[in-house]
C-alpha positions, 0 to 999 in steps of 0.5 A: 484516494479512490478504488472503485476502477481497480480490479483486485489484480491491480489492489494486489500489484500496488500492495505487493510493491508497497509492502516491497518499499516498507520491508526495504526501510522505505518511510511509513505514511501511518503510525506504525502498531508495534512491530507490523509486518509490511504487508499489513501496514501496506493494507492499512495504508491502502485502507487509509488512502495513504499509498504514495503509488499512482496507477494508471491504466491506458 
């Protein structure tokens, strides 16, 4: 996943939305290491390009 066009605010929004989904038991797309916080899982998914959210700018 290409991140170069996203600014820090878009990244924060994507991560917070994904962390919320994980917190309410959405399936995760990476192998979780023990009992991780949802935000940590979201960050790892983002870094590995496995976040199932799309960003569209106008």
